[in-house]
C-alpha positions as CSV (number, residue, x, y, z in Angstrom):
1,M,-0.1,-0.1,0.1
2,N,1.5,3.4,-0.9
3,D,2.2,6.2,1.4
4,S,-0.3,8.5,-0.2
5,Y,-3.1,6.1,0.4
6,M,-2.3,5.7,4.0
7,K,-2.0,9.4,4.6
8,F,-5.4,9.8,3.0
9,S,-6.9,7.1,5.2
10,F,-5.4,8.6,8.3
11,V,-6.8,12.0,7.4
12,A,-10.2,10.6,6.5
13,I,-10.6,8.6,9.6
14,S,-9.2,11.4,11.9
15,R,-11.9,13.7,10.5
16,L,-14.5,11.0,10.8
17,I,-13.7,10.6,14.6
18,F,-13.5,14.3,15.0
19,I,-17.0,14.7,13.6
20,V,-18.3,11.8,15.8
21,I,-16.9,13.4,18.9
22,I,-18.4,16.7,18.0
23,L,-21.8,15.2,17.3
24,I,-22.0,12.7,20.2
25,G,-20.4,14.9,22.8
26,P,-17.9,13.2,25.0
27,S,-18.3,13.4,28.9
28,H,-16.0,16.5,28.7
29,P,-17.9,19.6,27.3
30,I,-16.9,20.8,23.9
31,Y,-18.2,24.4,23.3
32,S,-17.2,24.9,19.7
33,Q,-16.3,22.9,16.7
34,S,-13.6,25.2,15.8
35,C,-11.9,25.3,19.1
36,Y,-9.0,23.1,20.2
37,H,-9.9,20.4,22.7
38,P,-7.4,18.1,24.2
39,F,-9.9,15.2,24.3
40,V,-10.5,15.4,20.6
41,E,-6.6,15.6,20.0
42,T,-6.2,12.4,22.2
43,V,-8.9,10.5,20.3
44,I,-7.5,11.5,17.1
45,A,-4.0,10.4,18.1
46,N,-5.2,7.0,19.0
47,V,-6.1,6.3,15.2
48,N,-3.6,3.8,13.9
49,P,-2.8,4.1,10.2
50,G,-1.2,0.5,10.3
51,N,-4.6,-0.9,11.5
52,L,-6.3,0.9,8.6
53,A,-3.9,-0.6,6.2
54,L,-4.2,-4.2,7.8
55,Y,-8.0,-4.2,7.8
56,T,-8.1,-3.0,4.2
57,R,-5.4,-5.7,3.2
58,V,-7.5,-8.5,4.9
59,L,-10.8,-7.4,3.5
60,S,-9.2,-7.1,0.0
61,G,-7.6,-10.6,0.1
62,D,-4.1,-9.1,0.0
63,T,-3.2,-11.0,3.3
64,T,-4.7,-13.7,5.5
65,S,-6.2,-13.4,8.9
66,I,-7.6,-15.7,11.6
67,I,-11.3,-15.8,11.0
68,D,-13.6,-18.3,12.8
69,G,-10.3,-19.9,14.4
70,Q,-8.6,-20.6,11.1
71,I,-6.3,-18.8,8.7
72,Y,-8.3,-17.4,5.8
73,R,-7.8,-15.3,2.8
74,I,-10.9,-13.3,1.6
75,L,-10.4,-13.6,-2.1
76,T,-13.9,-12.1,-2.8
77,R,-16.6,-10.3,-1.0
78,Y,-19.2,-10.8,-3.7
79,H,-22.6,-10.6,-1.9
80,S,-23.5,-14.3,-2.2
81,S,-19.9,-15.8,-1.7
82,T,-18.4,-17.6,1.1
83,G,-15.8,-14.8,1.2
84,N,-18.5,-12.3,1.9
85,E,-19.7,-14.4,4.8
86,K,-16.1,-14.6,6.1
87,A,-15.8,-10.8,5.8
88,S,-18.9,-10.6,8.2
89,H,-17.2,-12.8,10.6
90,Y,-13.9,-10.9,10.5
91,I,-15.8,-7.6,11.2
92,Y,-17.9,-9.3,14.0
93,E,-14.7,-10.7,15.6
94,R,-13.2,-7.3,15.5
95,F,-16.1,-5.8,17.2
96,Q,-16.0,-8.4,19.9
97,E,-12.4,-7.9,20.3
98,F,-12.9,-4.2,21.2
99,G,-15.6,-5.2,23.7
100,L,-18.6,-3.9,21.8
101,N,-21.9,-5.6,21.9
102,A,-21.8,-7.4,18.4
103,R,-24.6,-9.0,16.5
104,Y,-25.8,-9.9,12.9
105,Q,-28.8,-8.6,11.2
106,V,-29.9,-10.6,8.4
107,Y,-32.0,-8.6,5.9
108,S,-32.3,-10.9,2.9
109,S,-31.1,-14.4,1.8
110,T,-27.7,-13.0,0.7
111,G,-27.5,-10.0,3.0
112,T,-26.3,-9.6,6.5
113,N,-25.3,-6.5,8.5
114,V,-22.7,-6.7,11.2
115,I,-23.5,-4.4,14.1
116,G,-21.4,-3.3,16.9
117,I,-22.8,-1.4,19.7
118,K,-21.1,0.9,22.3
119,P,-23.8,2.0,24.7
120,G,-23.9,5.8,25.7
121,A,-23.4,6.6,29.3
122,K,-25.7,9.5,29.6
123,Y,-28.2,9.1,26.6
124,P,-28.2,5.4,25.8
125,N,-31.4,5.7,23.6
126,R,-30.0,8.4,21.3
127,Q,-27.6,6.7,18.7
128,L,-25.1,7.7,16.1
129,I,-24.5,5.2,13.3
130,I,-21.2,4.9,11.6
131,C,-21.4,2.5,8.7
132,G,-20.0,1.2,5.4
133,H,-21.0,-1.8,3.3
134,Y,-18.6,-4.7,3.3
135,D,-19.7,-6.6,0.1
136,A,-18.1,-5.9,-3.1
137,I,-19.2,-6.1,-6.7
138,T,-17.5,-5.9,-10.1
139,F,-18.4,-6.4,-13.7
140,A,-15.5,-9.0,-14.1
141,S,-15.5,-12.6,-13.0
142,Q,-17.1,-13.4,-9.6
143,D,-14.1,-15.5,-8.7
144,T,-11.9,-12.7,-7.4
145,V,-13.5,-9.4,-6.3
146,P,-11.1,-7.9,-3.8
147,G,-12.8,-4.4,-3.7
148,A,-10.3,-2.2,-1.8
149,D,-12.3,0.7,-3.2
150,D,-15.6,-1.0,-2.8
151,N,-15.8,-0.7,0.3
152,A,-12.9,-2.3,2.2
153,S,-11.3,1.2,2.9
154,G,-14.6,2.5,4.2
155,V,-15.2,-0.6,6.4
156,S,-11.6,-0.3,7.7
157,G,-12.5,3.2,8.8
158,V,-15.6,2.0,10.6
159,I,-13.6,-0.8,12.3
160,E,-10.8,1.7,13.4
161,A,-13.4,4.0,14.7
162,A,-15.0,1.3,16.7
163,R,-11.7,0.4,18.1
164,V,-10.7,3.9,19.0
165,L,-14.1,4.9,20.4
166,S,-14.6,1.7,22.3
167,Q,-12.0,3.1,24.8
168,Y,-14.0,6.0,25.8
169,D,-17.3,6.6,27.9
170,L,-19.4,8.5,25.5
171,D,-22.7,10.3,26.1
172,Y,-24.6,8.7,23.2
173,T,-24.7,5.2,21.9
174,V,-22.5,4.6,18.9
175,V,-23.7,1.9,16.4
């Protein structure tokens, strides 16, 4: 993965986390989106570009990972493939690893959402959703559909945001 991609990913996820913190309000008050706040800086500093790269590599079939207790390479995330199911398990296992309440939501015969929930401390019934789709599509052969752009990079951002935000007590529930 080239350096410009990693810089873009780091900037994108840093901005995403900054926006999330502004919207959900940490336990520490933030009075303005334009002011410096050490809590926001701390959260952004916890973003790990290496994690973003690794998650993208795993979801794109560039490297293997332990999924369901076995070494597996996701060669496709085509919606009806075994690889797509393994991708959902990979995401689920990351959410569990971060201590989130993880679950599956089946919405069709070939579609399952993976949901990780970090309950809010102050307003648990108010939710902020951070999401991305983990399946991939192409007009080429269905045998290999790696999909770094569709949408492994976005899902990697969601996973890293889940990892970082799982370390904090937040006012609102993050899904």
